[in-house]
C-alpha positions in Angstrom: -10.5 -59.0 83.2 -12.0 -61.8 85.3 -9.8 -64.3 87.1 -9.3 -67.6 85.3 -9.3 -71.2 86.1 -7.0 -73.1 83.8 -8.1 -76.7 83.5 -5.7 -79.3 82.0 -7.9 -82.0 80.6 -5.0 -84.3 79.9 -4.0 -84.3 83.6 -7.6 -84.8 84.5 -7.7 -87.9 82.3 -4.4 -89.1 83.7 -5.7 -89.0 87.2 -9.1 -90.6 86.4 -7.5 -93.4 84.4 -4.8 -94.2 87.0 -7.3 -94.3 89.9 -9.7 -96.5 87.9 -6.9 -99.0 87.1 -5.5 -99.0 90.6 -9.0 -99.6 92.1 -9.8 -102.2 89.5 -6.8 -104.2 90.4 -8.3 -104.6 93.9 -11.8 -105.3 92.6 -13.1 -101.9 93.4 -15.3 -100.0 91.0 -15.1 -96.2 90.8 -17.7 -93.5 90.7 -16.3 -90.3 89.4 -17.8 -87.3 91.3 -18.4 -84.2 89.2 -19.7 -81.8 91.9 -16.4 -80.0 92.6 -16.3 -78.7 89.0 -20.1 -78.2 88.7 -20.2 -80.9 86.0 -18.7 -78.7 83.3 -19.3 -80.8 80.1 -15.7 -80.6 78.9 -14.6 -82.4 82.1 -17.6 -84.8 82.3 -16.8 -86.0 78.7 -13.2 -86.7 79.7 -14.3 -88.9 82.6 -17.1 -90.5 80.6 -14.4 -91.9 78.3 -12.7 -93.7 81.2 -13.3 -97.3 82.4 -15.6 -96.2 85.3 -19.1 -97.4 86.1 -20.9 -94.4 87.4 -20.9 -90.6 87.3 -22.2 -88.8 90.4 -23.1 -85.4 91.7 -24.8 -83.9 94.7 -26.8 -81.5 92.6 -29.6 -82.8 90.5 -29.2 -79.8 88.2 -25.6 -80.9 87.3 -26.7 -84.4 86.5 -29.5 -83.1 84.3 -26.9 -81.1 82.4 -24.6 -84.0 81.6 -23.8 -84.2 77.9 -26.0 -86.5 75.8 -24.6 -89.9 75.1 -23.2 -90.6 78.5 -23.2 -94.4 79.0 -22.3 -94.5 82.7 -25.1 -94.8 85.2 -25.8 -91.6 87.1 -25.8 -91.4 90.9 -27.2 -88.7 93.2 -24.8 -88.3 96.2 -26.8 -86.0 98.4 -29.8 -87.6 100.0 -32.8 -86.9 97.8 -35.3 -84.3 98.9 -38.8 -85.9 99.0 -40.2 -83.0 97.0 -37.6 -83.7 94.3 -38.5 -87.4 93.8 -39.7 -86.9 90.2 -36.4 -85.4 89.0 -34.4 -87.9 90.9 -36.1 -90.9 89.4 -36.1 -89.4 85.9 -32.5 -88.3 85.7 -30.6 -90.6 88.2 -30.2 -94.4 88.0 -29.1 -94.5 91.7 -29.5 -92.5 94.8 -28.1 -92.7 98.3 -30.8 -92.9 100.9 -31.6 -93.4 104.6 -35.2 -92.3 105.1 -38.3 -94.5 104.5 -40.5 -91.5 103.8 -38.2 -90.4 100.9 -37.9 -94.0 99.7 -41.7 -94.3 99.5 -41.8 -91.2 97.4 -39.1 -92.5 95.1 -41.0 -95.8 94.7 -44.3 -94.1 93.9 -42.6 -91.9 91.3 -40.7 -94.9 89.8 -44.0 -96.7 89.5 -45.6 -93.8 87.7 -42.6 -93.6 85.3 -42.4 -97.4 84.9 -38.8 -97.5 86.1 -36.7 -99.4 88.6 -34.7 -97.0 90.7 -31.6 -98.3 92.5 -30.8 -97.4 96.1 -27.6 -97.5 98.2 -28.6 -97.5 101.8 -26.3 -95.2 103.8 -24.8 -96.3 107.1 -23.3 -93.7 109.5 -20.1 -95.2 111.0 -19.6 -92.3 113.4 -18.9 -89.3 111.2 -22.4 -88.1 112.0 -23.5 -86.9 108.6 -26.0 -88.9 106.6 -27.0 -92.5 107.2 -28.6 -94.8 109.8 -26.3 -95.1 112.8 -24.4 -98.3 112.6 -25.4 -99.5 116.0 -29.1 -99.3 115.2 -29.4 -102.8 113.7 -33.2 -102.9 113.9 -33.6 -99.6 111.9 -31.1 -100.8 109.3 -33.0 -104.0 108.8 -36.4 -102.3 108.8 -35.3 -99.8 106.2 -33.6 -102.5 104.0 -36.8 -104.6 104.3 -38.9 -101.6 103.2 -36.7 -101.1 100.1 -37.0 -104.8 99.2 -40.8 -104.6 99.6 -41.0 -101.8 97.0 -41.7 -103.2 93.5 -39.9 -100.3 91.8 -36.9 -100.0 94.0 -33.7 -102.1 93.9 -31.5 -102.4 96.9 -28.2 -102.1 95.1 -26.0 -102.0 98.2 -25.0 -100.1 101.3 -22.5 -97.3 101.7 -20.9 -94.9 104.1 -19.4 -91.4 104.1 -16.4 -90.5 106.3 -14.2 -87.4 107.0 -16.6 -84.9 105.4 -18.2 -83.7 108.6 -16.9 -85.3 111.7 -13.4 -85.8 110.3 -13.6 -89.5 111.2 -11.0 -91.4 109.3 -11.8 -94.6 107.3 -10.0 -97.5 109.0 -10.0 -101.2 108.7 -12.0 -101.4 111.9 -14.9 -99.1 110.9 -15.1 -100.3 107.2 -15.1 -103.9 108.5 -18.3 -102.9 110.4 -19.8 -101.9 107.1 -18.9 -105.2 105.5 -20.3 -107.0 108.5 -23.6 -105.1 108.2 -23.7 -106.1 104.5 -23.2 -109.7 105.4 -25.9 -109.6 108.0 -28.4 -108.1 105.5 -27.5 -110.8 102.9 -28.2 -113.6 105.5 -31.3 -111.9 106.9 -33.0 -111.3 103.5 -31.2 -113.9 101.2 -30.0 -111.2 98.8 -26.9 -110.5 96.8 -26.3 -106.9 97.8 -23.6 -106.4 95.2 -22.2 -103.0 96.2 -20.5 -102.0 99.4 -19.4 -98.4 99.0 -16.5 -97.6 101.3 -16.5 -93.8 101.1 -14.7 -91.2 99.2 -11.1 -90.1 98.4 -10.2 -90.3 102.1 -10.4 -94.1 101.8 -7.6 -94.2 99.2 -4.8 -94.4 101.8 -6.1 -97.8 102.8 -6.0 -98.9 99.2 -2.5 -97.6 98.7 -1.2 -99.4 101.8 -3.0 -102.7 101.0 -5.3 -102.3 104.0 -8.7 -101.9 102.3 -11.0 -104.5 104.0 -12.1 -107.4 101.7 -15.7 -106.8 100.7 -15.3 -103.1 100.0 -15.9 -102.9 96.3 -16.8 -99.4 95.5 -15.5 -95.8 96.1 -16.8 -92.4 95.2 -13.9 -90.3 94.0 -13.8 -86.5 93.3 -11.0 -84.7 95.1 -8.4 -87.4 94.2 -9.3 -87.1 90.5 -9.3 -83.3 90.4 -6.7 -82.5 93.1 -4.5 -85.6 93.0 -4.8 -86.1 96.8 -6.2 -88.6 99.2 -8.2 -86.7 101.7 -7.6 -88.5 105.0 -4.2 -86.9 105.5 -4.1 -84.5 102.5 -1.2 -86.4 100.9 -0.5 -86.6 97.2 -1.7 -90.0 95.9 1.1 -91.9 94.2 1.3 -91.0 90.5 -1.4 -88.4 90.4 -1.2 -84.8 89.1 -1.9 -82.1 91.6 -2.2 -79.2 89.1 -5.3 -80.2 87.1 -6.7 -76.8 88.0 -4.7 -73.5 88.3 -6.0 -70.1 89.2 -4.8 -66.9 87.5 -5.6 -63.4 88.8 -4.6 -60.0 87.6 -2.8 -57.3 89.7 -4.8 -54.1 89.6 -2.9 -52.0 92.2 0.6 -51.8 93.7 1.3 -49.3 96.4 3.7 -48.8 99.3 1.5 -48.8 102.5 1.8 -49.5 106.2 1.0 -53.0 107.2 -1.1 -51.8 110.2 -4.5 -50.0 109.7 -4.4 -46.3 110.7 -7.3 -45.3 113.0 -9.8 -46.9 115.3 -10.8 -50.4 114.2 -13.8 -52.6 114.9 -15.0 -55.4 112.6 -14.7 -55.7 108.8 -17.5 -56.0 106.3 -18.0 -59.7 107.2 -18.3 -59.0 110.9 -14.8 -60.3 111.7 -12.3 -58.8 114.1 -9.0 -58.9 112.2 -5.5 -59.0 113.6 -2.5 -57.7 111.7 1.2 -58.3 111.6 3.4 -55.2 111.8 5.8 -55.4 108.9 6.3 -51.7 108.6 5.8 -50.0 105.2 5.8 -52.6 102.4 4.7 -53.1 98.9 1.1 -54.3 98.8 -0.7 -55.6 95.7 -4.4 -55.9 95.0 -5.7 -58.6 92.7 -9.0 -58.7 90.9 -10.5 -61.6 92.8 -12.3 -61.7 96.2 -14.3 -63.8 98.6 -17.3 -63.8 96.3 -15.0 -65.9 94.0 -12.4 -67.7 96.2 -11.2 -66.9 99.7 -7.6 -66.1 100.3 -7.2 -69.1 102.6 -8.0 -71.4 99.7 -5.1 -70.5 97.4 -1.3 -70.6 97.4 0.7 -68.5 95.0 3.2 -70.3 92.8 5.6 -67.5 93.6 6.6 -68.3 97.3 7.6 -64.7 97.8 4.0 -63.6 97.4 1.9 -63.8 100.6 -1.9 -63.6 100.5 -2.9 -61.3 103.4 -6.7 -61.3 103.2 -9.7 -60.8 100.9 -12.6 -58.4 100.8 -15.6 -59.3 98.6 -13.9 -58.3 95.4 -10.2 -57.8 96.2 -7.3 -60.0 97.2 -4.6 -58.2 99.1 -1.1 -59.6 98.9 2.4 -58.8 100.3 4.2 -58.3 97.0 7.9 -58.3 97.4 8.8 -59.5 93.9 9.3 -57.4 90.7 5.7 -57.1 89.5 3.7 -54.4 87.6 0.1 -53.5 87.5 -1.5 -55.7 84.8 0.7 -58.7 85.6 -1.0 -62.0 86.4 -0.2 -64.3 89.3 -0.9 -68.1 89.3 -2.2 -70.0 92.3 -2.7 -73.6 93.4 -6.1 -74.2 95.0 -7.6 -76.3 97.8 -10.6 -78.5 97.1 -12.8 -75.8 98.5 -11.1 -73.2 96.3 -11.7 -75.3 93.2 -15.4 -75.7 94.2 -15.8 -72.0 94.8 -14.0 -71.1 91.6 -16.2 -73.3 89.4 -19.3 -72.1 91.2 -18.5 -68.4 90.7 -19.8 -67.0 87.4 -17.2 -64.3 87.8 -14.3 -66.7 87.2 -13.6 -67.7 83.6 -13.0 -71.3 82.8 -10.3 -72.1 80.2 -9.8 -75.6 79.1 -6.5 -76.8 77.7 -4.7 -80.0 76.8 -1.0 -79.4 77.7 1.4 -82.2 77.3 1.8 -84.2 80.5 4.5 -86.7 81.4 2.1 -89.5 82.3 3.6 -92.7 83.5 2.7 -95.8 81.7 -0.7 -96.9 83.0 
């Protein structure tokens, strides 16, 4: 039988509601990011019932598959492909942008469809992923000016992304720069620029410690909602549930074997040279899940006596010291990357449940 993701929808709702209320108390609106769970409709519907303003995803296909009747505005997180301008304007109210060439395509498409498409201009504060580099004032102003010149584009605000690539932490100092850039654009063009998007779940530690710069009024939250963690330091965010998603996999073999390979070795099927710990002969289990589903480094067994050794394409090999039999199932907690991989894999079943959860009063 396939491995299973068990998704607790009550815990998902608890996390989303708590974050929306905590952010709201500080004047910060929340965009709920659906990409980590591939916008499964059962989960999108839970988030759509919460007091949030936007739903967002990096994949246009996920946004296109949102359930009908969603009232939140939709936001495309990954910079639009110029060749995809038609779908972006048709299915997304808002997109994050940095390139004039793409913005021109979006404007032309919006004109054809008789729509106004909203834009958040992305600023790179040093993480070196998307956005115009924050020191390039002229390019920032030129791009903002181009958006304002387009009849079918609306400059909704500016935003940034941190920690995802260069691991640069959100701080009061770098987010203050984003606020300063917004203020300069307001003065330069005489505009409101209502949204200053201060990043993702990695910015939550500033919120929790009361250090979020004044002026930051929007966050894009995915991992915090699904994993219950802020992502700057990987700490559990106060009051959130960390077990929204649990992995279960079945044991298909238990054998006594040496811990060291026997014979001449080179590289494995993935071109990797593997090192081994010599534990002598021990009980080794194989589970019906592999790298094509979720890698061994992305899961932690609920039984601390079970150690994941490594994975091949279709098998997870574990040091199995406990009293288990073939056909038993093991449960695992997952990293953000593990949840993303599990939802993406068609070989992992998704089981939705609504177990009772001891939610604090919100």
